[in-house]
PDBQT receptor file of N, H, CA, C and O in Angstrom, charges set to zero:
ATOM      1  N   MET A   1     -17.373 -14.592 -13.729  1.00  0.00    +0.000 N 
ATOM      2  CA  MET A   1     -17.640 -13.386 -14.464  1.00  0.00    +0.000 C 
ATOM      3  C   MET A   1     -16.565 -12.340 -14.146  1.00  0.00    +0.000 C 
ATOM      4  O   MET A   1     -16.251 -12.103 -12.980  1.00  0.00    +0.000 OA
ATOM      5  N   VAL A   2     -16.013 -11.728 -15.171  1.00  0.00    +0.000 N 
ATOM      6  H   VAL A   2     -16.268 -11.921 -16.118  1.00  0.00    +0.000 HD
ATOM      7  CA  VAL A   2     -14.981 -10.715 -15.007  1.00  0.00    +0.000 C 
ATOM      8  C   VAL A   2     -15.645  -9.350 -14.904  1.00  0.00    +0.000 C 
ATOM      9  O   VAL A   2     -16.476  -8.979 -15.733  1.00  0.00    +0.000 OA
ATOM     10  N   GLU A   3     -15.256  -8.604 -13.860  1.00  0.00    +0.000 N 
ATOM     11  H   GLU A   3     -14.581  -8.905 -13.187  1.00  0.00    +0.000 HD
ATOM     12  CA  GLU A   3     -15.821  -7.267 -13.668  1.00  0.00    +0.000 C 
ATOM     13  C   GLU A   3     -15.191  -6.276 -14.646  1.00  0.00    +0.000 C 
ATOM     14  O   GLU A   3     -13.999  -6.342 -14.946  1.00  0.00    +0.000 OA
ATOM     15  N   LYS A   4     -16.015  -5.367 -15.126  1.00  0.00    +0.000 N 
ATOM     16  H   LYS A   4     -16.983  -5.313 -14.882  1.00  0.00    +0.000 HD
ATOM     17  CA  LYS A   4     -15.525  -4.301 -15.996  1.00  0.00    +0.000 C 
ATOM     18  C   LYS A   4     -14.757  -3.303 -15.133  1.00  0.00    +0.000 C 
ATOM     19  O   LYS A   4     -15.240  -2.908 -14.072  1.00  0.00    +0.000 OA
ATOM     20  N   PRO A   5     -13.571  -2.890 -15.572  1.00  0.00    +0.000 N 
ATOM     21  CA  PRO A   5     -12.826  -1.905 -14.779  1.00  0.00    +0.000 C 
ATOM     22  C   PRO A   5     -13.584  -0.586 -14.688  1.00  0.00    +0.000 C 
ATOM     23  O   PRO A   5     -14.296  -0.203 -15.617  1.00  0.00    +0.000 OA
ATOM     24  N   LEU A   6     -13.426   0.099 -13.571  1.00  0.00    +0.000 N 
ATOM     25  H   LEU A   6     -12.847  -0.212 -12.817  1.00  0.00    +0.000 HD
ATOM     26  CA  LEU A   6     -14.091   1.391 -13.391  1.00  0.00    +0.000 C 
ATOM     27  C   LEU A   6     -13.473   2.477 -14.263  1.00  0.00    +0.000 C 
ATOM     28  O   LEU A   6     -14.153   3.430 -14.645  1.00  0.00    +0.000 OA
ATOM     29  N   LEU A   7     -12.205   2.340 -14.575  1.00  0.00    +0.000 N 
ATOM     30  H   LEU A   7     -11.652   1.566 -14.265  1.00  0.00    +0.000 HD
ATOM     31  CA  LEU A   7     -11.510   3.319 -15.404  1.00  0.00    +0.000 C 
ATOM     32  C   LEU A   7     -10.758   2.559 -16.495  1.00  0.00    +0.000 C 
ATOM     33  O   LEU A   7      -9.675   2.019 -16.269  1.00  0.00    +0.000 OA
ATOM     34  N   LEU A   8     -11.360   2.531 -17.681  1.00  0.00    +0.000 N 
ATOM     35  H   LEU A   8     -12.240   2.970 -17.865  1.00  0.00    +0.000 HD
ATOM     36  CA  LEU A   8     -10.711   1.852 -18.794  1.00  0.00    +0.000 C 
ATOM     37  C   LEU A   8      -9.382   2.515 -19.116  1.00  0.00    +0.000 C 
ATOM     38  O   LEU A   8      -9.242   3.734 -19.010  1.00  0.00    +0.000 OA
ATOM     39  N   LYS A   9      -8.414   1.708 -19.508  1.00  0.00    +0.000 N 
ATOM     40  H   LYS A   9      -8.528   0.718 -19.594  1.00  0.00    +0.000 HD
ATOM     41  CA  LYS A   9      -7.087   2.229 -19.832  1.00  0.00    +0.000 C 
ATOM     42  C   LYS A   9      -7.173   3.294 -20.926  1.00  0.00    +0.000 C 
ATOM     43  O   LYS A   9      -6.489   4.315 -20.854  1.00  0.00    +0.000 OA
ATOM     44  N   GLU A  10      -8.008   3.060 -21.934  1.00  0.00    +0.000 N 
ATOM     45  H   GLU A  10      -8.563   2.231 -21.993  1.00  0.00    +0.000 HD
ATOM     46  CA  GLU A  10      -8.152   4.018 -23.028  1.00  0.00    +0.000 C 
ATOM     47  C   GLU A  10      -8.697   5.358 -22.517  1.00  0.00    +0.000 C 
ATOM     48  O   GLU A  10      -8.255   6.421 -22.951  1.00  0.00    +0.000 OA
ATOM     49  N   THR A  11      -9.655   5.294 -21.597  1.00  0.00    +0.000 N 
ATOM     50  H   THR A  11     -10.015   4.430 -21.245  1.00  0.00    +0.000 HD
ATOM     51  CA  THR A  11     -10.224   6.509 -21.012  1.00  0.00    +0.000 C 
ATOM     52  C   THR A  11      -9.170   7.247 -20.202  1.00  0.00    +0.000 C 
ATOM     53  O   THR A  11      -9.044   8.468 -20.299  1.00  0.00    +0.000 OA
ATOM     54  N   PHE A  12      -8.422   6.511 -19.414  1.00  0.00    +0.000 N 
ATOM     55  H   PHE A  12      -8.524   5.519 -19.336  1.00  0.00    +0.000 HD
ATOM     56  CA  PHE A  12      -7.346   7.079 -18.611  1.00  0.00    +0.000 C 
ATOM     57  C   PHE A  12      -6.334   7.810 -19.489  1.00  0.00    +0.000 C 
ATOM     58  O   PHE A  12      -5.930   8.931 -19.182  1.00  0.00    +0.000 OA
ATOM     59  N   LEU A  13      -5.929   7.168 -20.580  1.00  0.00    +0.000 N 
ATOM     60  H   LEU A  13      -6.257   6.257 -20.830  1.00  0.00    +0.000 HD
ATOM     61  CA  LEU A  13      -4.962   7.781 -21.479  1.00  0.00    +0.000 C 
ATOM     62  C   LEU A  13      -5.541   9.008 -22.174  1.00  0.00    +0.000 C 
ATOM     63  O   LEU A  13      -4.826   9.988 -22.382  1.00  0.00    +0.000 OA
ATOM     64  N   ARG A  14      -6.810   8.973 -22.532  1.00  0.00    +0.000 N 
ATOM     65  H   ARG A  14      -7.391   8.177 -22.363  1.00  0.00    +0.000 HD
ATOM     66  CA  ARG A  14      -7.442  10.109 -23.198  1.00  0.00    +0.000 C 
ATOM     67  C   ARG A  14      -7.539  11.299 -22.240  1.00  0.00    +0.000 C 
ATOM     68  O   ARG A  14      -7.286  12.437 -22.636  1.00  0.00    +0.000 OA
ATOM     69  N   ILE A  15      -7.902  11.042 -20.989  1.00  0.00    +0.000 N 
ATOM     70  H   ILE A  15      -8.108  10.118 -20.667  1.00  0.00    +0.000 HD
ATOM     71  CA  ILE A  15      -7.973  12.117 -19.996  1.00  0.00    +0.000 C 
ATOM     72  C   ILE A  15      -6.585  12.744 -19.822  1.00  0.00    +0.000 C 
ATOM     73  O   ILE A  15      -6.449  13.967 -19.784  1.00  0.00    +0.000 OA
ATOM     74  N   GLY A  16      -5.574  11.904 -19.719  1.00  0.00    +0.000 N 
ATOM     75  H   GLY A  16      -5.685  10.911 -19.749  1.00  0.00    +0.000 HD
ATOM     76  CA  GLY A  16      -4.210  12.411 -19.586  1.00  0.00    +0.000 C 
ATOM     77  C   GLY A  16      -3.779  13.221 -20.789  1.00  0.00    +0.000 C 
ATOM     78  O   GLY A  16      -3.139  14.263 -20.648  1.00  0.00    +0.000 OA
ATOM     79  N   GLU A  17      -4.131  12.744 -21.971  1.00  0.00    +0.000 N 
ATOM     80  H   GLU A  17      -4.651  11.898 -22.085  1.00  0.00    +0.000 HD
ATOM     81  CA  GLU A  17      -3.792  13.464 -23.207  1.00  0.00    +0.000 C 
ATOM     82  C   GLU A  17      -4.469  14.831 -23.227  1.00  0.00    +0.000 C 
ATOM     83  O   GLU A  17      -3.840  15.832 -23.571  1.00  0.00    +0.000 OA
ATOM     84  N   ASN A  18      -5.743  14.874 -22.861  1.00  0.00    +0.000 N 
ATOM     85  H   ASN A  18      -6.253  14.061 -22.582  1.00  0.00    +0.000 HD
ATOM     86  CA  ASN A  18      -6.469  16.141 -22.842  1.00  0.00    +0.000 C 
ATOM     87  C   ASN A  18      -5.917  17.108 -21.801  1.00  0.00    +0.000 C 
ATOM     88  O   ASN A  18      -6.040  18.324 -21.948  1.00  0.00    +0.000 OA
ATOM     89  N   ALA A  19      -5.311  16.568 -20.753  1.00  0.00    +0.000 N 
ATOM     90  H   ALA A  19      -5.212  15.580 -20.633  1.00  0.00    +0.000 HD
ATOM     91  CA  ALA A  19      -4.720  17.408 -19.704  1.00  0.00    +0.000 C 
ATOM     92  C   ALA A  19      -3.267  17.762 -20.018  1.00  0.00    +0.000 C 
ATOM     93  O   ALA A  19      -2.616  18.472 -19.252  1.00  0.00    +0.000 OA
ATOM     94  N   GLY A  20      -2.761  17.262 -21.150  1.00  0.00    +0.000 N 
ATOM     95  H   GLY A  20      -3.289  16.684 -21.772  1.00  0.00    +0.000 HD
ATOM     96  CA  GLY A  20      -1.388  17.560 -21.529  1.00  0.00    +0.000 C 
ATOM     97  C   GLY A  20      -0.362  16.715 -20.810  1.00  0.00    +0.000 C 
ATOM     98  O   GLY A  20       0.797  17.113 -20.692  1.00  0.00    +0.000 OA
ATOM     99  N   LEU A  21      -0.776  15.532 -20.317  1.00  0.00    +0.000 N 
ATOM    100  H   LEU A  21      -1.717  15.209 -20.412  1.00  0.00    +0.000 HD
ATOM    101  CA  LEU A  21       0.133  14.654 -19.589  1.00  0.00    +0.000 C 
ATOM    102  C   LEU A  21       0.596  13.508 -20.470  1.00  0.00    +0.000 C 
ATOM    103  O   LEU A  21      -0.148  13.056 -21.341  1.00  0.00    +0.000 OA
ATOM    104  N   ASP A  22       1.801  13.037 -20.258  1.00  0.00    +0.000 N 
ATOM    105  H   ASP A  22       2.406  13.404 -19.550  1.00  0.00    +0.000 HD
ATOM    106  CA  ASP A  22       2.301  11.859 -20.952  1.00  0.00    +0.000 C 
ATOM    107  C   ASP A  22       2.184  10.689 -19.984  1.00  0.00    +0.000 C 
ATOM    108  O   ASP A  22       2.986  10.559 -19.060  1.00  0.00    +0.000 OA
ATOM    109  N   LEU A  23       1.191   9.843 -20.196  1.00  0.00    +0.000 N 
ATOM    110  H   LEU A  23       0.539   9.949 -20.947  1.00  0.00    +0.000 HD
ATOM    111  CA  LEU A  23       0.941   8.721 -19.290  1.00  0.00    +0.000 C 
ATOM    112  C   LEU A  23       1.379   7.391 -19.887  1.00  0.00    +0.000 C 
ATOM    113  O   LEU A  23       0.975   6.330 -19.411  1.00  0.00    +0.000 OA
ATOM    114  N   GLN A  24       2.190   7.444 -20.912  1.00  0.00    +0.000 N 
ATOM    115  H   GLN A  24       2.519   8.306 -21.299  1.00  0.00    +0.000 HD
ATOM    116  CA  GLN A  24       2.748   6.221 -21.492  1.00  0.00    +0.000 C 
ATOM    117  C   GLN A  24       3.910   5.757 -20.608  1.00  0.00    +0.000 C 
ATOM    118  O   GLN A  24       4.561   6.577 -19.961  1.00  0.00    +0.000 OA
ATOM    119  N   GLY A  25       4.163   4.484 -20.580  1.00  0.00    +0.000 N 
ATOM    120  H   GLY A  25       3.634   3.818 -21.106  1.00  0.00    +0.000 HD
ATOM    121  CA  GLY A  25       5.297   3.963 -19.834  1.00  0.00    +0.000 C 
ATOM    122  C   GLY A  25       4.934   3.520 -18.429  1.00  0.00    +0.000 C 
ATOM    123  O   GLY A  25       3.760   3.498 -18.058  1.00  0.00    +0.000 OA
ATOM    124  N   PRO A  26       5.950   3.167 -17.650  1.00  0.00    +0.000 N 
ATOM    125  CA  PRO A  26       5.718   2.589 -16.324  1.00  0.00    +0.000 C 
ATOM    126  C   PRO A  26       5.043   3.543 -15.341  1.00  0.00    +0.000 C 
ATOM    127  O   PRO A  26       4.259   3.109 -14.496  1.00  0.00    +0.000 OA
ATOM    128  N   HIS A  27       5.341   4.838 -15.444  1.00  0.00    +0.000 N 
ATOM    129  H   HIS A  27       5.978   5.190 -16.130  1.00  0.00    +0.000 HD
ATOM    130  CA  HIS A  27       4.704   5.794 -14.532  1.00  0.00    +0.000 C 
ATOM    131  C   HIS A  27       3.190   5.816 -14.760  1.00  0.00    +0.000 C 
ATOM    132  O   HIS A  27       2.412   5.799 -13.807  1.00  0.00    +0.000 OA
ATOM    133  N   GLY A  28       2.788   5.853 -16.016  1.00  0.00    +0.000 N 
ATOM    134  H   GLY A  28       3.420   5.866 -16.791  1.00  0.00    +0.000 HD
ATOM    135  CA  GLY A  28       1.366   5.842 -16.354  1.00  0.00    +0.000 C 
ATOM    136  C   GLY A  28       0.700   4.552 -15.929  1.00  0.00    +0.000 C 
ATOM    137  O   GLY A  28      -0.436   4.567 -15.456  1.00  0.00    +0.000 OA
ATOM    138  N   GLU A  29       1.390   3.435 -16.089  1.00  0.00    +0.000 N 
ATOM    139  H   GLU A  29       2.313   3.422 -16.473  1.00  0.00    +0.000 HD
ATOM    140  CA  GLU A  29       0.848   2.133 -15.673  1.00  0.00    +0.000 C 
ATOM    141  C   GLU A  29       0.609   2.115 -14.164  1.00  0.00    +0.000 C 
ATOM    142  O   GLU A  29      -0.428   1.646 -13.694  1.00  0.00    +0.000 OA
ATOM    143  N   ALA A  30       1.576   2.629 -13.419  1.00  0.00    +0.000 N 
ATOM    144  H   ALA A  30       2.418   3.010 -13.801  1.00  0.00    +0.000 HD
ATOM    145  CA  ALA A  30       1.456   2.652 -11.961  1.00  0.00    +0.000 C 
ATOM    146  C   ALA A  30       0.321   3.570 -11.520  1.00  0.00    +0.000 C 
ATOM    147  O   ALA A  30      -0.428   3.233 -10.603  1.00  0.00    +0.000 OA
ATOM    148  N   LEU A  31       0.189   4.722 -12.163  1.00  0.00    +0.000 N 
ATOM    149  H   LEU A  31       0.797   4.996 -12.908  1.00  0.00    +0.000 HD
ATOM    150  CA  LEU A  31      -0.879   5.658 -11.810  1.00  0.00    +0.000 C 
ATOM    151  C   LEU A  31      -2.246   5.077 -12.136  1.00  0.00    +0.000 C 
ATOM    152  O   LEU A  31      -3.189   5.236 -11.361  1.00  0.00    +0.000 OA
ATOM    153  N   HIS A  32      -2.362   4.406 -13.277  1.00  0.00    +0.000 N 
ATOM    154  H   HIS A  32      -1.596   4.277 -13.907  1.00  0.00    +0.000 HD
ATOM    155  CA  HIS A  32      -3.627   3.777 -13.642  1.00  0.00    +0.000 C 
ATOM    156  C   HIS A  32      -4.001   2.699 -12.629  1.00  0.00    +0.000 C 
ATOM    157  O   HIS A  32      -5.154   2.622 -12.205  1.00  0.00    +0.000 OA
ATOM    158  N   ALA A  33      -3.044   1.873 -12.241  1.00  0.00    +0.000 N 
ATOM    159  H   ALA A  33      -2.108   1.935 -12.586  1.00  0.00    +0.000 HD
ATOM    160  CA  ALA A  33      -3.295   0.821 -11.252  1.00  0.00    +0.000 C 
ATOM    161  C   ALA A  33      -3.715   1.432  -9.914  1.00  0.00    +0.000 C 
ATOM    162  O   ALA A  33      -4.611   0.910  -9.249  1.00  0.00    +0.000 OA
ATOM    163  N   TYR A  34      -3.079   2.524  -9.520  1.00  0.00    +0.000 N 
ATOM    164  H   TYR A  34      -2.352   2.947 -10.060  1.00  0.00    +0.000 HD
ATOM    165  CA  TYR A  34      -3.418   3.196  -8.264  1.00  0.00    +0.000 C 
ATOM    166  C   TYR A  34      -4.856   3.709  -8.302  1.00  0.00    +0.000 C 
ATOM    167  O   TYR A  34      -5.614   3.510  -7.353  1.00  0.00    +0.000 OA
ATOM    168  N   LEU A  35      -5.229   4.369  -9.400  1.00  0.00    +0.000 N 
ATOM    169  H   LEU A  35      -4.613   4.530 -10.171  1.00  0.00    +0.000 HD
ATOM    170  CA  LEU A  35      -6.591   4.894  -9.526  1.00  0.00    +0.000 C 
ATOM    171  C   LEU A  35      -7.622   3.771  -9.570  1.00  0.00    +0.000 C 
ATOM    172  O   LEU A  35      -8.708   3.904  -9.006  1.00  0.00    +0.000 OA
ATOM    173  N   GLU A  36      -7.294   2.676 -10.230  1.00  0.00    +0.000 N 
ATOM    174  H   GLU A  36      -6.412   2.568 -10.689  1.00  0.00    +0.000 HD
ATOM    175  CA  GLU A  36      -8.200   1.534 -10.276  1.00  0.00    +0.000 C 
ATOM    176  C   GLU A  36      -8.461   0.986  -8.871  1.00  0.00    +0.000 C 
ATOM    177  O   GLU A  36      -9.563   0.517  -8.584  1.00  0.00    +0.000 OA
ATOM    178  N   GLY A  37      -7.454   1.043  -7.996  1.00  0.00    +0.000 N 
ATOM    179  H   GLY A  37      -6.559   1.423  -8.229  1.00  0.00    +0.000 HD
ATOM    180  CA  GLY A  37      -7.632   0.598  -6.614  1.00  0.00    +0.000 C 
ATOM    181  C   GLY A  37      -8.371   1.608  -5.764  1.00  0.00    +0.000 C 
ATOM    182  O   GLY A  37      -9.042   1.240  -4.800  1.00  0.00    +0.000 OA
ATOM    183  N   LEU A  38      -8.253   2.880  -6.112  1.00  0.00    +0.000 N 
ATOM    184  H   LEU A  38      -7.708   3.179  -6.895  1.00  0.00    +0.000 HD
ATOM    185  CA  LEU A  38      -8.859   3.952  -5.341  1.00  0.00    +0.000 C 
ATOM    186  C   LEU A  38     -10.344   4.144  -5.660  1.00  0.00    +0.000 C 
ATOM    187  O   LEU A  38     -11.134   4.429  -4.760  1.00  0.00    +0.000 OA
ATOM    188  N   LEU A  39     -10.727   3.995  -6.907  1.00  0.00    +0.000 N 
ATOM    189  H   LEU A  39     -10.086   3.764  -7.639  1.00  0.00    +0.000 HD
ATOM    190  CA  LEU A  39     -12.095   4.276  -7.325  1.00  0.00    +0.000 C 
ATOM    191  C   LEU A  39     -13.162   3.466  -6.582  1.00  0.00    +0.000 C 
ATOM    192  O   LEU A  39     -14.201   4.032  -6.243  1.00  0.00    +0.000 OA
ATOM    193  N   PRO A  40     -12.962   2.178  -6.312  1.00  0.00    +0.000 N 
ATOM    194  CA  PRO A  40     -13.997   1.454  -5.566  1.00  0.00    +0.000 C 
ATOM    195  C   PRO A  40     -14.259   2.032  -4.176  1.00  0.00    +0.000 C 
ATOM    196  O   PRO A  40     -15.364   1.904  -3.647  1.00  0.00    +0.000 OA
ATOM    197  N   LEU A  41     -13.261   2.657  -3.594  1.00  0.00    +0.000 N 
ATOM    198  H   LEU A  41     -12.364   2.761  -4.024  1.00  0.00    +0.000 HD
ATOM    199  CA  LEU A  41     -13.418   3.245  -2.260  1.00  0.00    +0.000 C 
ATOM    200  C   LEU A  41     -14.344   4.459  -2.287  1.00  0.00    +0.000 C 
ATOM    201  O   LEU A  41     -14.915   4.820  -1.258  1.00  0.00    +0.000 OA
ATOM    202  N   THR A  42     -14.499   5.088  -3.442  1.00  0.00    +0.000 N 
ATOM    203  H   THR A  42     -14.035   4.795  -4.278  1.00  0.00    +0.000 HD
ATOM    204  CA  THR A  42     -15.349   6.263  -3.543  1.00  0.00    +0.000 C 
ATOM    205  C   THR A  42     -16.823   5.894  -3.730  1.00  0.00    +0.000 C 
ATOM    206  O   THR A  42     -17.683   6.774  -3.670  1.00  0.00    +0.000 OA
ATOM    207  N   LYS A  43     -17.131   4.624  -3.953  1.00  0.00    +0.000 N 
ATOM    208  H   LYS A  43     -16.433   3.909  -4.002  1.00  0.00    +0.000 HD
ATOM    209  CA  LYS A  43     -18.509   4.190  -4.155  1.00  0.00    +0.000 C 
ATOM    210  C   LYS A  43     -19.386   4.549  -2.969  1.00  0.00    +0.000 C 
ATOM    211  O   LYS A  43     -20.560   4.870  -3.157  1.00  0.00    +0.000 OA
ATOM    212  N   SER A  44     -18.863   4.505  -1.770  1.00  0.00    +0.000 N 
ATOM    213  H   SER A  44     -17.909   4.244  -1.617  1.00  0.00    +0.000 HD
ATOM    214  CA  SER A  44     -19.656   4.788  -0.579  1.00  0.00    +0.000 C 
ATOM    215  C   SER A  44     -20.119   6.251  -0.534  1.00  0.00    +0.000 C 
ATOM    216  O   SER A  44     -21.067   6.574   0.181  1.00  0.00    +0.000 OA
ATOM    217  N   LEU A  45     -19.462   7.130  -1.286  1.00  0.00    +0.000 N 
ATOM    218  H   LEU A  45     -18.692   6.868  -1.867  1.00  0.00    +0.000 HD
ATOM    219  CA  LEU A  45     -19.870   8.538  -1.308  1.00  0.00    +0.000 C 
ATOM    220  C   LEU A  45     -21.254   8.712  -1.925  1.00  0.00    +0.000 C 
ATOM    221  O   LEU A  45     -21.932   9.704  -1.657  1.00  0.00    +0.000 OA
ATOM    222  N   GLU A  46     -21.677   7.754  -2.749  1.00  0.00    +0.000 N 
ATOM    223  H   GLU A  46     -21.126   6.948  -2.967  1.00  0.00    +0.000 HD
ATOM    224  CA  GLU A  46     -22.992   7.833  -3.376  1.00  0.00    +0.000 C 
ATOM    225  C   GLU A  46     -24.122   7.679  -2.357  1.00  0.00    +0.000 C 
ATOM    226  O   GLU A  46     -25.269   8.016  -2.652  1.00  0.00    +0.000 OA
ATOM    227  N   GLU A  47     -23.813   7.178  -1.174  1.00  0.00    +0.000 N 
ATOM    228  H   GLU A  47     -22.881   6.904  -0.934  1.00  0.00    +0.000 HD
ATOM    229  CA  GLU A  47     -24.821   6.940  -0.147  1.00  0.00    +0.000 C 
ATOM    230  C   GLU A  47     -25.237   8.216   0.589  1.00  0.00    +0.000 C 
ATOM    231  O   GLU A  47     -26.273   8.228   1.255  1.00  0.00    +0.000 OA
ATOM    232  N   PHE A  48     -24.459   9.276   0.481  1.00  0.00    +0.000 N 
ATOM    233  H   PHE A  48     -23.618   9.266  -0.060  1.00  0.00    +0.000 HD
ATOM    234  CA  PHE A  48     -24.779  10.512   1.187  1.00  0.00    +0.000 C 
ATOM    235  C   PHE A  48     -25.917  11.253   0.494  1.00  0.00    +0.000 C 
ATOM    236  O   PHE A  48     -25.908  11.426  -0.725  1.00  0.00    +0.000 OA
ATOM    237  N   ASP A  49     -26.894  11.686   1.284  1.00  0.00    +0.000 N 
ATOM    238  H   ASP A  49     -26.901  11.546   2.274  1.00  0.00    +0.000 HD
ATOM    239  CA  ASP A  49     -27.993  12.477   0.754  1.00  0.00    +0.000 C 
ATOM    240  C   ASP A  49     -27.618  13.955   0.882  1.00  0.00    +0.000 C 
ATOM    241  O   ASP A  49     -27.576  14.504   1.983  1.00  0.00    +0.000 OA
ATOM    242  N   LEU A  50     -27.351  14.579  -0.242  1.00  0.00    +0.000 N 
ATOM    243  H   LEU A  50     -27.385  14.133  -1.137  1.00  0.00    +0.000 HD
ATOM    244  CA  LEU A  50     -26.914  15.974  -0.243  1.00  0.00    +0.000 C 
ATOM    245  C   LEU A  50     -28.003  16.908  -0.743  1.00  0.00    +0.000 C 
ATOM    246  O   LEU A  50     -27.739  18.047  -1.129  1.00  0.00    +0.000 OA
ATOM    247  N   THR A  51     -29.220  16.412  -0.729  1.00  0.00    +0.000 N 
ATOM    248  H   THR A  51     -29.435  15.488  -0.415  1.00  0.00    +0.000 HD
ATOM    249  CA  THR A  51     -30.353  17.207  -1.193  1.00  0.00    +0.000 C 
ATOM    250  C   THR A  51     -30.458  18.502  -0.394  1.00  0.00    +0.000 C 
ATOM    251  O   THR A  51     -30.456  18.482   0.837  1.00  0.00    +0.000 OA
ATOM    252  N   GLY A  52     -30.546  19.606  -1.088  1.00  0.00    +0.000 N 
ATOM    253  H   GLY A  52     -30.548  19.622  -2.088  1.00  0.00    +0.000 HD
ATOM    254  CA  GLY A  52     -30.730  20.895  -0.434  1.00  0.00    +0.000 C 
ATOM    255  C   GLY A  52     -29.453  21.561   0.048  1.00  0.00    +0.000 C 
ATOM    256  O   GLY A  52     -29.505  22.690   0.536  1.00  0.00    +0.000 OA
ATOM    257  N   LEU A  53     -28.311  20.900  -0.071  1.00  0.00    +0.000 N 
ATOM    258  H   LEU A  53     -28.270  19.983  -0.468  1.00  0.00    +0.000 HD
ATOM    259  CA  LEU A  53     -27.050  21.493   0.369  1.00  0.00    +0.000 C 
ATOM    260  C   LEU A  53     -26.449  22.328  -0.754  1.00  0.00    +0.000 C 
ATOM    261  O   LEU A  53     -26.450  21.925  -1.917  1.00  0.00    +0.000 OA
ATOM    262  N   GLU A  54     -25.942  23.482  -0.389  1.00  0.00    +0.000 N 
ATOM    263  H   GLU A  54     -25.941  23.809   0.556  1.00  0.00    +0.000 HD
ATOM    264  CA  GLU A  54     -25.263  24.335  -1.357  1.00  0.00    +0.000 C 
ATOM    265  C   GLU A  54     -23.844  23.812  -1.558  1.00  0.00    +0.000 C 
ATOM    266  O   GLU A  54     -23.236  23.312  -0.611  1.00  0.00    +0.000 OA
ATOM    267  N   PRO A  55     -23.310  23.917  -2.763  1.00  0.00    +0.000 N 
ATOM    268  CA  PRO A  55     -21.924  23.486  -2.982  1.00  0.00    +0.000 C 
ATOM    269  C   PRO A  55     -20.955  24.366  -2.203  1.00  0.00    +0.000 C 
ATOM    270  O   PRO A  55     -21.192  25.562  -2.029  1.00  0.00    +0.000 OA
ATOM    271  N   PHE A  56     -19.876  23.776  -1.741  1.00  0.00    +0.000 N 
ATOM    272  H   PHE A  56     -19.684  22.805  -1.882  1.00  0.00    +0.000 HD
ATOM    273  CA  PHE A  56     -18.837  24.514  -1.032  1.00  0.00    +0.000 C 
ATOM    274  C   PHE A  56     -18.010  25.277  -2.054  1.00  0.00    +0.000 C 
ATOM    275  O   PHE A  56     -17.415  24.677  -2.949  1.00  0.00    +0.000 OA
ATOM    276  N   MET A  57     -17.972  26.581  -1.926  1.00  0.00    +0.000 N 
ATOM    277  H   MET A  57     -18.456  27.069  -1.199  1.00  0.00    +0.000 HD
ATOM    278  CA  MET A  57     -17.244  27.426  -2.860  1.00  0.00    +0.000 C 
ATOM    279  C   MET A  57     -16.262  28.286  -2.069  1.00  0.00    +0.000 C 
ATOM    280  O   MET A  57     -16.606  29.395  -1.662  1.00  0.00    +0.000 OA
ATOM    281  N   PRO A  58     -15.052  27.792  -1.847  1.00  0.00    +0.000 N 
ATOM    282  CA  PRO A  58     -14.087  28.581  -1.073  1.00  0.00    +0.000 C 
ATOM    283  C   PRO A  58     -13.692  29.844  -1.832  1.00  0.00    +0.000 C 
ATOM    284  O   PRO A  58     -13.776  29.903  -3.059  1.00  0.00    +0.000 OA
ATOM    285  N   SER A  59     -13.271  30.822  -1.098  1.00  0.00    +0.000 N 
ATOM    286  H   SER A  59     -13.203  30.774  -0.101  1.00  0.00    +0.000 HD
ATOM    287  CA  SER A  59     -12.816  32.071  -1.699  1.00  0.00    +0.000 C 
ATOM    288  C   SER A  59     -11.547  31.830  -2.488  1.00  0.00    +0.000 C 
ATOM    289  O   SER A  59     -10.644  31.134  -2.025  1.00  0.00    +0.000 OA
ATOM    290  N   LEU A  60     -11.476  32.399  -3.667  1.00  0.00    +0.000 N 
ATOM    291  H   LEU A  60     -12.210  32.965  -4.043  1.00  0.00    +0.000 HD
ATOM    292  CA  LEU A  60     -10.296  32.230  -4.493  1.00  0.00    +0.000 C 
ATOM    293  C   LEU A  60      -9.428  33.478  -4.493  1.00  0.00    +0.000 C 
ATOM    294  O   LEU A  60      -8.548  33.622  -5.342  1.00  0.00    +0.000 OA
ATOM    295  N   THR A  61      -9.665  34.377  -3.553  1.00  0.00    +0.000 N 
ATOM    296  H   THR A  61     -10.379  34.260  -2.863  1.00  0.00    +0.000 HD
ATOM    297  CA  THR A  61      -8.857  35.592  -3.493  1.00  0.00    +0.000 C 
ATOM    298  C   THR A  61      -7.487  35.276  -2.931  1.00  0.00    +0.000 C 
ATOM    299  O   THR A  61      -7.339  34.373  -2.107  1.00  0.00    +0.000 OA
ATOM    300  N   GLN A  62      -6.489  36.014  -3.371  1.00  0.00    +0.000 N 
ATOM    301  H   GLN A  62      -6.609  36.748  -4.040  1.00  0.00    +0.000 HD
ATOM    302  CA  GLN A  62      -5.127  35.792  -2.895  1.00  0.00    +0.000 C 
ATOM    303  C   GLN A  62      -4.948  36.427  -1.539  1.00  0.00    +0.000 C 
ATOM    304  O   GLN A  62      -5.480  37.501  -1.259  1.00  0.00    +0.000 OA
ATOM    305  N   LYS A  63      -4.185  35.742  -0.698  1.00  0.00    +0.000 N 
ATOM    306  H   LYS A  63      -3.753  34.870  -0.925  1.00  0.00    +0.000 HD
ATOM    307  CA  LYS A  63      -3.859  36.275   0.626  1.00  0.00    +0.000 C 
ATOM    308  C   LYS A  63      -2.600  37.108   0.503  1.00  0.00    +0.000 C 
ATOM    309  O   LYS A  63      -1.678  36.766  -0.238  1.00  0.00    +0.000 OA
ATOM    310  N   GLU A  64      -2.575  38.195   1.231  1.00  0.00    +0.000 N 
ATOM    311  H   GLU A  64      -3.324  38.473   1.833  1.00  0.00    +0.000 HD
ATOM    312  CA  GLU A  64      -1.383  39.053   1.196  1.00  0.00    +0.000 C 
ATOM    313  C   GLU A  64      -0.452  38.717   2.307  1.00  0.00    +0.000 C 
ATOM    314  O   GLU A  64       0.604  39.337   2.436  1.00  0.00    +0.000 OA
TER     315      GLU A  64
């Protein structure tokens, strides 16, 4: 059985297009392959119970 990719190439290209990026060509291919390898590593983050925790909101003020 072949596993479905976590990030379809079409989705990757659409996200890049919406962000104003040109992901066609070898650079885009390499970035897509990198993300495909990285995404499975983030699966373990789903195991954390964050119930009741406030989101981290760092200050966005400029430092002088």
